[in-house]
C-alpha positions as CSV (number, residue, x, y, z in Angstrom):
1,M,82.3,94.0,105.1
2,P,79.4,94.0,102.6
3,R,76.0,92.7,103.7
4,P,74.9,89.4,102.1
5,A,72.2,89.6,99.5
6,T,68.8,88.3,100.7
7,A,66.6,86.0,98.8
8,A,64.1,88.7,98.1
9,A,66.7,90.8,96.3
10,Q,67.7,88.0,93.9
11,P,65.7,87.6,90.7
12,S,64.1,84.2,90.2
13,P,65.0,82.1,87.2
14,A,61.5,82.6,85.8
15,A,61.7,86.4,86.3
16,A,65.2,86.5,84.7
17,A,64.0,84.5,81.7
18,I,61.4,87.0,80.8
19,G,63.7,90.0,81.4
20,I,62.2,91.3,84.7
21,E,64.7,93.1,86.9
22,P,64.5,92.8,90.7
23,M,62.6,95.6,92.3
24,T,64.1,97.3,95.4
25,S,60.8,98.0,97.2
26,P,59.1,94.9,98.8
27,A,55.7,96.7,98.8
28,L,56.1,97.4,95.0
29,R,57.1,93.8,94.3
30,D,54.1,92.5,96.3
31,T,51.7,94.8,94.5
32,V,53.0,94.0,91.0
33,R,53.1,90.3,91.8
34,L,49.5,90.4,93.1
35,A,48.2,92.4,90.1
36,A,49.9,90.0,87.7
37,T,48.6,86.9,89.4
38,V,45.0,88.2,89.4
39,T,45.3,89.2,85.8
40,V,46.5,85.7,84.8
41,V,43.8,84.1,86.9
42,N,41.1,86.2,85.3
43,G,42.4,85.6,81.9
44,F,42.5,81.9,82.4
45,A,39.0,81.9,83.8
46,S,37.7,83.9,80.8
47,L,39.1,81.3,78.5
48,T,37.4,78.4,80.3
49,G,34.0,80.0,80.2
50,L,33.0,78.4,83.5
51,P,30.8,80.4,85.8
52,F,31.7,81.7,89.3
53,A,35.3,82.3,88.2
54,L,35.3,85.4,90.5
55,Y,36.0,83.1,93.5
56,A,39.5,82.4,92.1
57,S,40.5,86.0,92.1
58,L,39.0,86.5,95.6
59,A,41.1,83.6,96.8
60,V,44.3,85.2,95.4
61,L,43.5,88.5,97.0
62,S,42.6,87.0,100.4
63,V,45.5,84.6,100.9
64,T,48.5,86.5,99.3
65,V,50.3,88.1,102.2
66,G,53.9,88.5,101.1
67,N,55.6,85.3,102.0
68,Y,55.1,81.6,101.2
69,G,54.6,80.3,104.7
70,N,51.8,82.6,105.7
71,T,50.1,82.4,102.3
72,L,50.2,78.6,102.6
73,E,48.5,78.7,106.0
74,L,45.9,81.2,104.9
75,G,45.2,79.1,101.8
76,R,44.8,76.0,103.8
77,Q,42.4,77.6,106.1
78,R,40.4,79.1,103.3
79,L,40.2,75.8,101.4
80,V,39.2,73.9,104.6
81,G,36.6,76.5,105.5
82,T,35.1,76.5,102.0
83,T,34.9,72.7,102.1
84,V,33.2,72.7,105.5
85,G,30.8,75.4,104.5
86,A,29.9,73.6,101.3
87,V,29.2,70.3,103.1
88,V,27.0,72.1,105.7
89,V,25.0,74.0,103.2
90,F,24.6,71.0,100.9
91,F,23.2,68.7,103.5
92,G,21.7,71.4,105.8
93,Y,19.5,72.8,103.0
94,R,18.1,69.4,102.2
95,A,17.4,68.6,105.9
96,W,16.1,72.0,107.0
97,G,15.1,73.7,103.8
98,D,11.4,73.5,104.6
99,L,11.9,75.2,107.9
100,P,11.5,79.0,108.2
101,L,14.6,80.9,107.2
102,V,15.0,82.5,110.6
103,V,15.2,79.0,112.1
104,A,17.0,77.0,109.4
105,L,19.9,79.3,108.6
106,P,20.9,79.8,112.2
107,L,20.9,76.1,112.7
108,A,23.2,75.7,109.7
109,L,25.5,78.4,110.9
110,L,25.7,76.8,114.3
111,L,26.6,73.5,112.8
112,A,29.2,75.2,110.6
113,R,30.7,76.9,113.6
114,L,30.9,73.7,115.6
115,I,32.7,71.9,112.7
116,A,35.0,74.8,112.0
117,G,35.9,75.0,115.7
118,S,36.8,71.3,115.7
119,F,39.3,72.1,112.9
120,R,40.6,75.0,114.9
121,L,40.0,77.4,112.1
122,T,40.5,81.1,112.5
123,V,40.3,82.9,109.1
124,G,38.7,79.8,107.7
125,Y,35.8,80.1,110.1
126,T,34.7,83.3,108.5
127,V,34.9,81.8,105.0
128,C,32.9,78.8,106.2
129,C,30.0,80.9,107.5
130,F,30.1,83.1,104.4
131,V,29.8,80.0,102.1
132,V,26.8,78.8,104.1
133,V,25.0,82.1,103.9
134,M,25.8,82.6,100.2
135,G,24.8,79.1,99.3
136,W,21.5,79.2,101.3
137,L,20.3,82.7,100.2
138,T,21.7,83.1,96.7
139,H,22.5,79.7,95.2
140,D,19.9,77.4,96.8
141,Q,18.6,76.3,93.4
142,Q,22.0,75.5,92.0
143,L,23.9,74.0,94.8
144,D,24.8,70.9,92.8
145,S,26.8,73.0,90.3
146,W,27.8,76.0,92.5
147,I,29.5,74.0,95.2
148,P,32.0,72.0,93.0
149,L,32.8,75.2,91.0
150,R,33.3,77.2,94.1
151,L,35.7,74.6,95.5
152,L,37.5,74.3,92.1
153,W,38.0,78.1,91.7
154,T,39.1,78.6,95.3
155,A,41.7,75.8,95.1
156,F,42.9,77.2,91.7
157,G,43.3,80.7,93.1
158,I,45.2,79.4,96.1
159,L,47.5,77.3,93.9
160,M,48.2,80.3,91.7
161,A,49.0,82.5,94.7
162,L,51.5,80.0,96.0
163,L,53.0,79.5,92.5
164,S,53.5,83.2,92.0
165,L,55.4,83.5,95.3
166,R,57.7,80.7,94.2
167,L,58.4,82.0,90.7
168,F,58.4,85.8,90.8
169,W,60.6,87.6,93.3
170,P,60.4,84.8,95.9
171,T,59.8,86.0,99.4
172,R,60.0,82.7,101.2
173,A,60.1,83.3,105.0
174,R,62.4,80.3,105.4
175,I,65.1,82.0,103.2
176,Q,64.5,85.3,104.9
177,Q,64.9,83.8,108.3
178,R,68.2,82.1,107.3
179,E,69.6,85.2,105.7
180,G,68.5,87.4,108.6
181,L,70.3,85.3,111.2
182,L,73.4,85.2,109.1
183,Q,73.3,89.0,108.8
184,L,72.8,89.2,112.6
185,L,75.9,87.1,113.2
186,M,77.9,89.4,111.0
187,D,76.6,92.6,112.6
188,L,77.2,91.2,116.1
189,G,80.7,90.2,115.2
190,Q,81.5,93.6,113.8
191,S,80.0,95.3,116.9
192,L,82.3,93.2,119.2
193,Q,85.3,94.1,117.1
194,Q,84.4,97.7,117.3
195,A,83.9,97.4,121.1
196,V,87.6,96.8,121.7
197,Q,88.9,99.5,119.3
198,P,90.8,102.3,121.0
199,Q,88.6,105.4,121.2
200,P,87.3,107.9,123.8
201,Q,85.1,106.3,126.4
202,V,82.2,108.6,125.9
203,Q,82.2,108.1,122.1
204,R,82.6,104.3,122.5
205,R,79.6,104.0,124.9
206,L,77.4,106.1,122.6
207,E,78.2,104.1,119.5
208,L,77.9,100.8,121.2
209,G,74.5,101.9,122.6
210,Q,73.3,102.6,119.1
211,Q,74.6,99.3,117.9
212,V,73.0,97.3,120.7
213,R,69.6,98.9,120.0
214,S,70.0,98.1,116.3
215,L,70.9,94.5,117.1
216,R,67.9,94.1,119.4
217,I,65.6,95.5,116.7
218,E,67.1,93.1,114.2
219,L,66.6,90.1,116.6
220,L,63.0,91.0,117.4
221,S,62.2,91.4,113.7
222,L,63.6,87.9,113.0
223,R,61.5,86.5,115.8
224,N,58.3,88.1,114.4
225,Q,59.0,86.6,111.0
226,R,59.8,83.1,112.4
227,Q,56.3,81.8,112.6
228,G,55.9,82.1,108.8
229,A,59.2,80.4,108.3
230,L,58.1,77.5,110.6
231,L,55.0,77.0,108.5
232,E,57.1,76.3,105.5
233,L,58.9,73.5,107.4
234,G,55.7,71.5,107.9
235,S,53.6,70.2,110.7
236,L,56.7,68.9,112.7
237,A,58.6,72.2,112.3
238,S,59.7,72.3,115.9
239,Q,61.6,69.0,115.5
240,H,63.3,70.1,112.2
241,P,67.1,70.5,112.4
242,V,66.8,73.9,110.6
243,A,64.3,75.2,113.2
244,K,66.4,74.0,116.1
245,M,69.4,75.8,114.5
246,W,67.4,79.0,114.2
247,T,66.5,78.8,117.9
248,L,70.1,78.0,118.9
249,L,71.5,81.0,116.9
250,D,68.7,83.2,118.3
251,Q,69.6,82.3,121.9
252,A,73.3,82.7,121.3
253,S,72.8,86.1,119.7
254,E,70.5,87.3,122.5
255,A,73.1,86.2,125.2
256,L,76.0,87.9,123.4
257,I,74.0,91.1,122.8
258,L,73.2,91.3,126.5
259,D,76.9,90.7,127.3
260,L,77.9,93.4,124.9
261,D,75.5,95.9,126.5
262,E,76.8,95.0,129.9
263,L,80.4,95.6,128.8
264,R,79.3,99.0,127.6
265,R,77.6,99.9,130.9
266,L,80.3,98.6,133.3
267,P,82.5,101.3,135.1
268,N,85.8,102.0,133.6
269,V,88.9,100.0,134.6
270,D,92.3,101.8,134.6
271,W,94.2,98.8,133.4
272,Q,97.5,100.6,132.8
273,G,97.3,102.6,136.1
274,W,96.5,99.5,138.1
275,G,99.3,97.5,136.5
276,L,97.0,95.1,134.6
277,Q,98.2,95.7,131.0
278,G,98.7,92.0,130.5
279,D,95.2,91.2,131.6
280,Y,93.8,93.9,129.4
281,S,95.6,92.4,126.3
282,I,94.2,89.0,127.2
283,G,90.6,90.4,127.3
284,I,91.0,92.3,124.1
285,S,92.3,89.3,122.3
286,F,89.5,87.1,123.6
287,V,86.7,89.5,122.5
288,Q,88.4,89.8,119.0
289,G,88.4,86.0,119.0
290,V,84.7,85.8,119.8
291,A,84.0,88.3,117.0
292,Q,86.0,86.2,114.5
293,R,84.2,83.1,115.6
294,L,80.9,84.6,114.9
295,L,82.0,85.6,111.5
296,A,83.3,82.1,111.0
297,W,79.9,80.8,111.9
298,Q,78.3,83.1,109.4
299,E,80.7,82.0,106.6
300,Q,80.2,78.3,107.5
301,L,76.4,78.5,107.3
302,S,76.3,80.8,104.2
303,D,78.3,78.4,102.0
304,S,75.3,76.0,101.5
305,L,71.6,75.7,102.2
306,Q,72.4,72.5,104.0
307,L,73.4,72.6,107.7
308,K,77.1,72.2,108.2
309,P,79.0,71.4,111.5
310,P,80.7,74.2,113.5
311,P,84.0,75.5,112.0
312,S,86.8,73.0,112.5
313,S,89.4,75.6,113.3
314,P,90.2,76.0,117.1
315,R,88.2,78.7,118.7
316,S,89.5,81.4,121.0
317,T,89.0,80.5,124.7
318,L,89.3,82.7,127.8
319,P,92.6,81.8,129.5
320,L,91.6,82.4,133.1
321,E,94.8,80.7,134.3
322,A,96.8,83.6,132.9
323,L,95.2,85.8,135.5
324,Q,97.3,84.0,138.1
325,S,100.6,85.1,136.8
326,P,102.9,86.7,139.3
327,E,102.5,90.1,137.8
328,S,98.7,89.9,137.9
329,L,98.6,88.5,141.5
330,A,100.9,91.3,142.6
331,A,98.7,94.0,141.0
332,Y,95.6,92.5,142.5
333,Q,97.1,92.7,146.0
334,L,97.3,96.5,145.6
335,L,93.7,97.1,144.5
336,N,90.9,98.1,146.9
337,P,87.6,96.2,147.0
338,K,85.8,98.6,144.6
339,Q,88.6,98.3,142.0
340,L,88.6,94.5,142.3
341,Q,84.9,94.4,141.8
342,R,85.2,96.4,138.6
343,V,87.8,94.0,137.2
344,A,85.9,90.9,138.3
345,S,82.7,92.2,136.7
346,R,84.4,92.4,133.3
347,W,85.9,88.9,133.6
348,M,82.5,87.5,134.6
349,V,81.0,88.9,131.4
350,L,83.9,87.6,129.3
351,N,83.5,84.2,130.9
352,R,79.8,84.1,130.0
353,M,80.6,84.9,126.4
354,D,83.1,82.0,126.4
355,E,80.5,79.7,127.8
356,T,77.9,80.9,125.3
357,I,80.2,80.1,122.3
358,A,81.2,76.7,123.7
359,S,77.6,75.7,124.6
360,T,76.3,76.8,121.2
361,E,78.9,74.8,119.3
362,R,78.1,71.7,121.4
363,Q,74.4,72.0,120.7
364,W,75.1,72.7,117.1
365,S,77.0,69.4,116.8
366,A,74.3,67.6,118.6
367,I,71.6,68.9,116.1
368,L,73.6,67.4,113.2
369,G,73.9,64.1,115.2
C-alpha cells in the first residue's frame, strides 16, 4: 500500500503559480526558503531607505527553524524581548544616564532580567539584554529614532519569516503531526497483517523485530515533533480536540506496538499438535480484523482535515466464548500447565488488543461530543 504524501512534499499554490517544483530534501528547501526570504527582506528595506534595516534580516535568520509552530514561538519571544529591552533602555538611560557606566548598565540589565523573567522568556531573554547593551553603548544619542525602527524591522522580519513558511513549501508541524500519525496507523496495520502470515518462525520473529523497532522510532519522532504542532493550536492547545486526538492515537499505537512485540517474543504454541486448530483460526481472524480496523481509522481520518467519528462499520471483536466449545475444552484437558500457560499468554495479549481498540473508539467518540 503506498505511503500517503506529506504536507511538506506538496507544492503550495504560491509555489505552483510561479513554476517552482517541490524539492525532495527538507534541508535544501529550508535553505532556499531562508535565502529567498532574506533577499526579499533586504530588497524591501533598500527600497524604503529607512535606517537599521539589518534588524529585519537578523530576525528572519534567528527565528526561522523549519516549521511554523516553533518559528511562531521564537518570533514571539524575540519580539517581546526586544520590546522589554527597548522600554528598559529608554527609561533606564534617562534615570541612570548620569551614573558611571559600570553602575548604570548593570542596573539596567538587572531590571531587564527581572522583567524578562516575569514573562518567562528563554530565547527572548538574551535578545532583551542585547537590546539594552546596544542601545546604551551605541545608540544612546538616538534612542528616540532607534527604538521604534528596531521594533518595526524586528516585527517585519518575523512576519516575513512566518509568511514564507505558509507560502513556500509549507512545513507546518500540525500537518506533519497529522500525516505522521496516519502513516503510523498504516504501518502498524500492515505489521499486524504480516505477523499472522504463514512463514518460518525464525524469519517471522526477525522481521517483526525490525518492524517493531521501526514503529517505535516512528512514534518517538512524532512525539518529538508534537510540541511544535501544539504551538500552532494556540494557548489552550491541550484542550483542543485535535490535540486530544493526537494523544489518543499515540496511546493506542504505543499499546498495540507493545502487544505486537510481546506476541513476537512469546514461546511457540503447537496449535495443530494440541488440537487447537479452531482457536488458532479465531486468533488469526481477530488480528487481521484489528489490522483492518487500524487501516479503516487511517482512511477515515485522512478523508478530511476535520475530525470524523470512528468508522461506522462493525469492528472485529475477540470471541472468547468460542474458546468454550466442546472441542476446545477437550483439548485443554489434555494440556500440561506449561502448555496452558503458553496458550493463555497469547489470549491475554489478544484480549488487551481488543480492549485497546474498543477504549480508543469510545474516547474518540467522546472527543467529538
